[in-house]
N, C-alpha and C positions, 0 to 999 in steps of 0.2 A: 437839546436832549430829545431823543426820539420818542415818539408817543408810546412805543412799545415798552419802554422802561419806566415811564411815569403812569402810575396807575389811573390817576385822575384824567390824564390825557386819553389813555386807553379806553376808559368808559365813555368819555366824550366822542370818541371816534366810533365805538360801537353804537351809541344812541343816534349819531348822525346817519350811520348806515342804515339802521332799521327805519328811521323817519324817512329818509330818501327813498329807500326801496318801497316802502309802503305807499308813498306819494306817487312814484312812477308807476307801480301796479295800478293805482286807481286812475291816472291819466291814460295809460298805455299799457293794458294787461298783457298784450302779446309779447312784449319785450322782456317780461319777467318770466311768463308762463312757459315759454318754449325751452327754457333751461332749468329743468328740475334735478338733474343729475350732474355730478362732477363739480369742478371748482366754481362755475357760474350758478350752480344749485345754491350756493351760499346766499346770493341775492333773493333767490325765491324763498329761502328759509327765513331770511330777514324780514321780507314783505309779510309773510305769514304770521311771524312773531308780532309785527306791528299791528297787523288786523286783530288779532285774536286777543293780545294783551294790551290794548290801546290805552286803557285807563292807567294801568301801571307804567306804561312807556311815558305817558304824559307827565305823571308824578315824577318819574325819574328825570325827565327833561327840566321841569320846573326846579327840582332839587339841585340838579347840576348848574342851572342859571343862578340860583341863589348863591351857591358856594363860590362860583366864579365872580360874581358881583361882590361878595364880601371879602375876597381875598385882596 
């Protein structure tokens, strides 16, 4: 089944995107910062979400890990 049709998988993909973009921006900011508009701006927005809402993103990652382990 595709991740787009399974809500839990969609949330997992979104969390992984946010965490990955935040990490890449911390390591190499020029890769993310040069594309602030258009389709690639999605990665910049994901990095900003990860930076500004990091406690909530961390709690969401922990909750997702627990739900996956319990299943």
